[in-house]
N, C-alpha and C positions, 0 to 999 in steps of 0.2 A: 504494500500500500504506500502510495506517495503521500508525503505531508502536504499541507497547504502551501501555496506559493507565497513567497515573502513579498514585502512591500516593493521591492525592485522588479517584481514580475517573474523572478526565477525561483527555483527550489532553494531551500536552505542548503548550505554547503554540506556535502556528504555523498554517500553512495547508496543507491536504492535498487534493490533487486526485485523485479516484477516480471510477469509473463507478458507476451505480446498482447494477449487479450486484455489484461489489466491496463497496459499502456494505451490501447485503443479506447477503452472505457474512460480513462482519465484525460487523455490528450486529444481525442477526436469526438467522442460521443457525449462528453460532459455537457451539462446545460449551458455553461458559460461559453461553449464553443459552437452552439447550435446554429449560429448565424455566420460561422466562418465560411468564407468562399474558397478556402484552399486546403484545409486540414483533411477532409475526407478523401479528396482526390490525391493528395500527397501520400496518404496512408495506403491507398490502393496501389499506387505506383511503386511504393516501397516494397510491398509484398511481391509485386512482379519482379523486382530486382532480386529479392531473396530466393524466389522460385527458381532462378537460373542455377543457383548453387544446389538447391535440393534436387533438381532434375539430374544434375551430374552425379549426385550421391546415389540416386536410384538407378541410374544407367550403369554405374560402375560399382555397384554394391559388392560384387565378388572381389574386385581388386582392392576395395577399401577395407574389406574384412571387419566391418564394425566401426571404422574410424569416421568421424564427422569432418566435413570441410569447414563448417562454421561451428566453432566451439561456443561462441556467444557474441554479443554485440553491445556497444554503448550507444545511447542516444543522448543528444545534447543540443545546444544552440537554441534558437528562438522557437523551435517546435516544442521544446520542453520549457515553455514559459507561458505567460498569459497573453502573448501577442496573438490577436484574433486570426490574422492571415499570414502565417510564416511563408517564406518563399521556397523553402526546401527543408529536408531533414538531414541534420548532421549525424552520420552514423560511422562508428569505428568497428570494423569487423575483426574478430579474433579468429584467425585462420590456422587450422591444424596443419602444420608444415609436413607432417608425415603423410596425411591424406592428400595434400597438394602434390607431393612427389609421386604418389601412387597413380594419379590420373593424368599427370603431365604427358603431353604428346599424344593423348587419345583424342578422337573426334569430339569436338565441342569444348575441349579443355582450354582453348584460347580465352574463354570467358574469364578464367582465373587471372589473366593479365588485363584484359579489356575492362573488367569491372573496376579497376583502380588506376587505369592508365591516364584517363582524363576526367578530372572531377567536373569540369565544365560540361563535358558531353553527358556524363551521368546525371547531372542536374537537369539538363535539357530533356533527356529521355525518360528518366525515372524520378526526377524530383529529389534525388539523393546526392549529398556531398560526402562521398565515402573515403575512408582511410583504412588501410590494411595494417594489422599487427600480426606477425607470425608467432604462434605458440607451439611449444613442445614440452614433453615431460623432462624433468631434470632431477638428478639426485643431489642431496646436500653436499656441500663442499667437504665438510668434516665427517659426514656419515654417508658414504657412497651408496649404501644399500637402502637408504631412506629417501622418501620423496618430500619435496617441499610442500607444506600445507597451505602456505600463503605466499604472495609476493607483493611488490609495491604497486602493482596495477589492479589486482583483483584477488578475491578469495574464492574458495571452491563453490560457494553458494551464491555468487552474484558478481556482476561487473558494474563499472561506474561510468558516468558521463564524463566527457573530457572537455566540453566547451560550455560557455555560459556560466562558469563557476560551479556548476553542479549538473547532475543529469539523472536520467532514469536508466537503470541497467535492465536489460532483457535477456534472460537465458533462452536465447532463440532456438537452441538445439531442440529442446523438447516441444516448445509451443509451435514453432514454425512447422516442424514435421507433423504435428498433430493435424495441421490443416490438410495434409495429404494422407492422413491415417497411417503414418509410418511409425513404428515403435521408436521411442527416444532411446538414445545411447548415452552412456555416461562416461566421462573421462575422469581421471584421478586428479592430477595436479599439473598446473601449467605455469609457464613463465613467459615473459616477453622476449623476443629476439634482441631488443635493445638493451637487455640486462647482461648480454654476453660480456661486454667490456668490464662491468663490475664483477662478474663471476671470475673472469680471468685474473683481475687484480687480487681477488680473494684467494684464488689458487696460488698466486705467486707469494702471498703472505703465509700460506698454510705450511705446516712442517713438511719439509721435503719438497716444497714447491720450487719452481725455478725463480731466481731473483731477476 
């Protein structure tokens, strides 16, 4: 459940984990947005954008062996505010890099590049301003057999908004796939590709690490 919008029109600072259905109810169908000229249309186009990934998952289910392409997503910007008629949806997609590698080179997989190649083109076609973040499992630096339970971007039970000071996190894996009646899959622990530099530094400081 999202908290009430603050006086500045945005959510209070924080991370909020909700389903896509809850996001639609609060950001599209809510009474305060019933006269919006853009929200319903943007939401429909956003689903069309996500469906391209889900179609790849279904087409190459055997190659993916249970791995999701979209681990989750962050919503933010003016769409997650009281602005009646936002111009687009700011969305950061958390892409499972193992799944991405599994389908690269197959028919239709060019979408994995096209989806993030031109934000302007995606805004025009789908009403989405997308950003990609690659995620993969990682063991602890000091406990190689253990998995990280959290990281600085997200925890196992939710993801956060990255624009507008706050945002609504949507565990899109389960909810988006329910739209196509595909059983949800669950991943364990994830980290962002951009944490690799920090991880390398930590390894260098670890006993036995390279200086």
